[in-house]
N, CA, C and O of each residue as an XYZ file, in Angstrom:
404
protein
N     105.426     60.731    -46.896
C     105.116     60.056    -45.970
C     104.839     58.448    -46.348
O     104.662     57.564    -45.510
N     104.841     58.271    -47.802
C     104.688     56.925    -47.844
C     105.764     56.080    -47.797
O     105.393     54.918    -47.628
N     106.880     56.198    -47.875
C     108.214     55.800    -47.349
C     108.391     55.676    -45.952
O     108.880     54.624    -45.540
N     108.076     56.578    -45.138
C     108.110     56.653    -43.759
C     107.109     55.922    -43.498
O     107.316     55.346    -42.430
N     105.935     55.601    -44.023
C     104.982     54.247    -43.490
C     105.592     53.212    -44.216
O     104.570     52.730    -44.704
N     106.316     52.661    -44.557
C     107.313     51.504    -45.002
C     106.733     51.171    -46.467
O     106.807     49.978    -46.762
N     106.283     51.849    -47.237
C     105.445     51.758    -48.637
C     107.086     51.895    -49.156
O     108.064     52.332    -48.549
N     106.953     51.328    -50.551
C     107.790     51.536    -51.465
C     107.392     52.473    -52.620
O     106.467     52.188    -53.381
N     107.847     53.178    -52.686
C     107.113     54.829    -53.854
C     108.095     55.131    -54.594
O     109.127     55.715    -54.267
N     107.625     54.528    -56.130
C     108.297     54.379    -57.283
C     107.772     55.519    -58.660
O     106.626     55.851    -58.960
N     108.681     55.797    -59.101
C     108.284     57.107    -60.610
C     108.632     56.583    -61.831
O     109.764     56.274    -62.200
N     107.694     56.507    -62.381
C     108.074     56.160    -64.030
C     107.988     56.933    -64.755
O     106.868     57.147    -65.220
N     109.339     57.879    -65.290
C     109.186     58.789    -66.399
C     108.529     58.717    -67.196
O     107.737     59.616    -67.478
N     108.659     57.310    -68.014
C     107.642     57.534    -69.442
C     106.469     57.528    -69.142
O     106.161     58.375    -69.981
N     105.560     57.307    -68.674
C     104.606     57.189    -68.441
C     103.731     58.395    -67.251
O     102.528     58.658    -67.227
N     105.003     59.023    -66.230
C     104.619     60.105    -65.399
C     103.763     59.530    -64.649
O     102.642     60.035    -64.609
N     104.001     58.486    -63.956
C     103.229     57.575    -63.121
C     103.779     57.356    -61.956
O     104.869     56.784    -61.989
N     103.214     57.729    -60.611
C     103.905     57.232    -59.129
C     103.107     55.998    -58.558
O     101.921     55.669    -58.601
N     104.024     55.558    -58.114
C     103.754     53.743    -57.422
C     104.067     53.927    -56.036
O     105.120     54.287    -55.509
N     102.678     53.536    -55.418
C     103.378     53.403    -54.005
C     102.524     52.016    -53.821
O     101.391     51.804    -54.255
N     103.270     51.216    -53.144
C     102.992     49.845    -52.525
C     103.266     49.740    -51.250
O     104.392     50.049    -50.859
N     102.382     49.328    -50.446
C     102.168     48.844    -48.965
C     102.927     47.417    -48.858
O     103.241     46.695    -49.805
N     103.135     47.195    -47.554
C     103.370     46.032    -46.926
C     102.439     44.680    -47.285
O     103.028     43.641    -47.585
N     101.384     44.706    -47.258
C     100.470     43.683    -47.879
C     100.129     43.534    -49.541
O      99.375     42.829    -50.211
N     100.887     44.354    -49.752
C     100.921     44.177    -51.346
C     100.647     44.849    -52.358
O     101.151     44.923    -53.479
N      99.348     45.592    -51.600
C      98.306     46.554    -52.194
C      99.336     47.649    -52.875
O     100.182     48.333    -52.299
N      98.946     47.597    -54.524
C      99.797     48.865    -54.873
C      98.695     49.767    -55.462
O      97.555     49.308    -55.529
N      98.912     50.820    -55.825
C      98.175     52.127    -55.801
C      98.818     53.016    -56.849
O      99.653     53.757    -56.331
N      98.692     53.178    -58.177
C      99.611     54.287    -59.055
C      98.761     55.412    -59.565
O      97.561     55.243    -59.781
N      99.307     56.446    -59.740
C      98.230     57.537    -60.229
C      99.320     58.598    -60.862
O     100.497     58.509    -60.513
N      98.917     59.560    -61.762
C      99.482     60.662    -62.068
C      99.168     61.653    -61.304
O      98.255     61.635    -60.479
N     100.120     62.843    -61.600
C      99.642     64.252    -61.363
C      98.838     64.729    -61.452
O      98.238     64.054    -60.616
N      97.943     65.595    -61.845
C      96.856     66.265    -62.043
C      95.756     65.621    -62.225
O      94.676     66.208    -62.294
N      95.883     64.301    -62.330
C      94.678     63.140    -61.881
C      93.685     62.995    -61.441
O      93.993     62.289    -60.481
N      92.040     63.193    -61.349
C      91.716     63.097    -60.325
C      91.297     61.637    -59.675
O      90.508     61.483    -58.743
N      91.980     60.647    -60.357
C      91.706     58.907    -59.791
C      93.085     58.423    -59.724
O      94.127     58.804    -60.255
N      92.811     57.531    -58.967
C      93.974     56.570    -59.214
C      93.501     55.121    -59.248
O      92.362     54.812    -58.896
N      94.489     54.155    -59.720
C      93.796     53.052    -59.559
C      95.007     51.860    -58.540
O      96.144     52.101    -58.135
N      94.223     50.680    -58.408
C      94.918     50.060    -56.732
C      94.608     48.540    -57.686
O      93.938     48.318    -58.694
N      95.366     47.778    -56.892
C      95.355     46.225    -57.337
C      96.236     45.605    -56.211
O      97.260     46.151    -55.802
N      95.771     44.456    -55.758
C      96.576     43.638    -54.906
C      97.474     42.867    -55.333
O      97.066     42.117    -56.220
N      98.839     42.715    -54.980
C      99.943     41.964    -55.667
C     100.215     42.522    -57.029
O     100.254     41.717    -57.959
N     100.401     43.752    -57.262
C     100.437     44.569    -58.398
C     101.836     43.985    -59.024
O     102.763     44.564    -58.459
N     102.217     43.236    -59.792
C     103.258     42.716    -60.527
C     103.964     43.824    -61.031
O     103.295     44.647    -61.656
N     105.430     44.067    -60.866
C     106.012     45.429    -61.122
C     106.740     45.358    -63.027
O     107.491     44.555    -63.581
N     106.098     46.518    -63.464
C     106.212     46.077    -64.899
C     104.641     45.981    -65.593
O     104.277     46.367    -66.704
N     104.093     45.517    -64.831
C     102.732     45.498    -65.459
C     101.849     46.640    -65.829
O     102.267     47.644    -65.251
N     100.883     46.880    -66.496
C     100.081     47.761    -66.864
C      98.617     47.706    -66.448
O      97.883     48.654    -66.172
N      98.317     46.293    -66.461
C      96.865     45.813    -66.383
C      96.889     44.584    -65.571
O      97.494     43.521    -65.712
N      96.081     45.013    -64.697
C      96.180     43.906    -63.554
C      94.892     43.008    -63.352
O      94.052     43.820    -62.964
N      94.426     42.042    -63.396
C      93.116     41.843    -62.965
C      92.606     42.021    -61.694
O      93.144     41.419    -60.765
N      91.796     42.641    -61.521
C      90.961     42.943    -60.190
C      91.504     44.448    -59.637
O      91.383     44.782    -58.458
N      92.151     45.345    -60.722
C      92.345     46.713    -60.504
C      91.183     47.378    -60.604
O      90.359     47.109    -61.478
N      91.025     48.248    -59.772
C      89.912     49.244    -59.713
C      90.307     50.363    -59.394
O      91.431     50.422    -58.894
N      89.484     51.691    -59.580
C      89.749     52.813    -59.806
C      89.088     53.804    -58.468
O      87.898     53.834    -58.157
N      90.033     54.460    -57.904
C      89.652     55.039    -56.807
C      89.579     56.554    -57.021
O      90.567     57.182    -57.402
N      88.416     57.125    -56.777
C      88.284     58.587    -56.838
C      89.203     59.397    -55.958
O      89.588     58.991    -54.861
N      89.498     60.415    -56.418
C      90.324     61.649    -54.935
C      89.375     62.540    -55.167
O      88.482     62.745    -55.989
N      89.898     63.094    -54.041
C      89.270     64.591    -53.726
C      89.601     66.026    -54.395
O      89.003     67.054    -54.713
N      91.040     65.431    -54.421
C      91.871     66.459    -55.208
C      92.653     65.938    -55.774
O      92.965     64.814    -55.382
N      93.261     66.453    -56.834
C      94.499     65.426    -57.990
C      95.797     65.947    -57.011
O      95.776     66.986    -56.351
N      96.870     65.034    -57.068
C      97.970     64.928    -56.855
C      98.644     66.098    -57.481
O      98.279     66.453    -58.603
N      99.460     66.640    -56.946
C     100.285     67.459    -57.315
C     101.998     67.661    -56.922
O     102.376     67.388    -55.782
N     102.819     68.082    -57.808
C     104.596     67.637    -57.286
C     104.729     69.534    -57.227
O     103.977     70.464    -57.518
N     105.817     69.427    -56.801
C     106.408     70.815    -56.362
C     107.998     70.364    -55.804
O     108.199     69.832    -54.712
N     108.912     70.655    -56.666
C     110.271     70.501    -56.627
C     110.595     69.061    -56.162
O     111.021     68.885    -55.020
N     110.414     68.069    -56.978
C     110.223     66.810    -56.726
C     109.511     65.961    -55.838
O     109.822     64.771    -55.775
N     108.819     66.312    -55.315
C     107.988     65.690    -54.136
C     106.220     66.040    -54.638
O     105.698     66.989    -55.222
N     105.830     65.086    -54.216
C     104.261     64.666    -54.559
C     103.279     64.782    -53.602
O     103.224     64.025    -52.633
N     102.552     65.616    -53.789
C     101.137     66.117    -52.711
C     100.501     65.111    -53.393
O     100.645     64.829    -54.583
N      99.438     64.322    -52.185
C      98.292     63.545    -52.572
C      97.290     63.687    -51.052
O      97.635     63.829    -49.879
N      96.004     63.580    -51.663
C      95.001     63.893    -50.359
C      95.221     62.723    -49.250
O      95.247     61.515    -49.487
N      95.351     63.260    -48.174
C      95.489     61.582    -47.172
C      94.496     60.531    -47.005
O      94.676     59.430    -46.485
N      93.289     61.059    -47.571
C      92.588     59.923    -47.727
C      93.108     58.896    -48.208
O      93.026     57.896    -47.495
N      93.863     58.745    -49.638
C      94.392     58.154    -50.468
C      95.253     56.844    -49.479
O      95.021     55.644    -49.633
N      96.041     57.287    -48.692
C      96.393     56.656    -47.349
C      95.496     56.069    -46.483
O      95.665     54.885    -46.190
N      94.748     56.570    -46.109
C      93.652     55.896    -45.259
C      92.614     55.168    -46.057
O      91.925     54.303    -45.515
N      92.465     55.493    -47.373
C      91.381     54.230    -47.640
C      92.118     53.450    -48.835
O      91.361     53.078    -49.733
N      93.070     53.238    -48.938
C      93.872     52.560    -49.800
C      95.158     51.805    -49.255
O      95.487     50.780    -49.851
N      95.967     52.262    -48.087
C      97.026     51.900    -47.946
C      96.822     51.436    -46.511
O      97.911     51.355    -45.943
N      95.811     51.109    -45.744
C      95.887     50.945    -44.727
C      96.162     51.820    -43.259
O      96.733     51.262    -42.322
N      95.813     52.885    -43.188
C      96.817     53.825    -42.331
C      95.412     54.573    -41.845
O      94.302     54.747    -42.347
N      96.080     54.927    -40.572
C      94.802     55.872    -40.162
C      95.239     56.871    -39.635
O      96.148     56.830    -38.806
N      94.468     58.312    -40.158
C      95.009     59.655    -39.775
C      94.440     60.488    -38.460
O      93.255     60.482    -38.126
N      95.261     61.045    -37.925
C      94.317     62.040    -36.469
C      95.406     63.005    -36.460
O      96.622     62.941    -36.277
N      94.059     64.464    -36.873
C      94.564     65.786    -36.657
C      94.119     66.075    -35.009
O      93.097     65.846    -34.361
N      95.703     66.820    -34.640
C      95.150     67.833    -33.312
C      95.209     69.209    -34.010
O      96.122     69.674    -34.692
N      93.941     69.784    -33.656
C      93.811     70.891    -33.904
C      94.872     71.857    -33.009
O      95.418     72.769    -33.629
N      95.100     71.737    -31.965
C      95.923     72.574    -30.918
C      97.438     71.954    -31.458
O      97.747     70.783    -31.244
N      98.230     72.805    -32.107
C      99.458     72.520    -32.749
C      99.584     72.241    -33.945
O     100.677     72.386    -34.491
N      98.421     71.748    -34.664
C      98.054     71.580    -36.235
C      98.793     70.415    -36.473
O      99.307     70.278    -37.582
N      98.950     69.427    -35.491
C      99.666     68.070    -36.009
C      98.648     66.990    -36.516
O      97.594     66.585    -36.027
N      99.362     66.641    -37.733
C      98.521     65.328    -37.947
C      99.671     63.756    -38.043
O     100.773     63.732    -38.593
N      99.119     62.821    -37.474
C      99.902     61.578    -36.899
C      99.075     60.662    -37.817
O      97.844     60.646    -37.802
N      99.948     59.793    -38.731
C      99.779     58.645    -39.347
C      99.975     57.548    -39.196
O     101.081     57.234    -39.636
N      99.385     56.679    -38.735
C      99.294     55.305    -38.809
C      99.190     54.250    -39.665
O      98.480     54.345    -40.666
N      99.896     53.097    -39.371
C      99.748     51.997    -40.526
C      98.771     51.102    -39.590
O      98.948     50.927    -38.385
N      97.733     50.580    -40.342
C      96.855     49.558    -39.475
C      97.324     47.696    -39.536
O      96.914     46.687    -38.963
N      98.480     48.030    -40.656
C      99.038     46.332    -40.608
C     100.115     46.257    -39.883
O     100.582     47.323    -39.483
N     100.822     44.937    -39.506
C     101.809     44.918    -38.900
C     102.896     45.384    -39.301
O     103.034     45.594    -40.506
N     103.935     45.661    -38.398
C     104.801     46.377    -38.573
C     105.895     45.541    -39.038
O     106.984     46.045    -39.313
């Protein structure tokens, strides 16, 4: 989902951390199994402590299955400038960005 929304998505093997950066340079990083994520504006690559970093509590811990990571949709809505619309008929979820394409 992150890549389809134009975000940069990365995996740090050593720390087991997933990083998602949107086009407005808001970066979110989290670890599968943790109930929180960290976020900062303009996160410089390779840095681990960034001034202005804040913690975001997740409703469910992210998890990985066969190389795919699943996260609560609220992470995208609340932190990565996205809107989500769920249609009961047809069980379709549409996610759009609120920033310029």
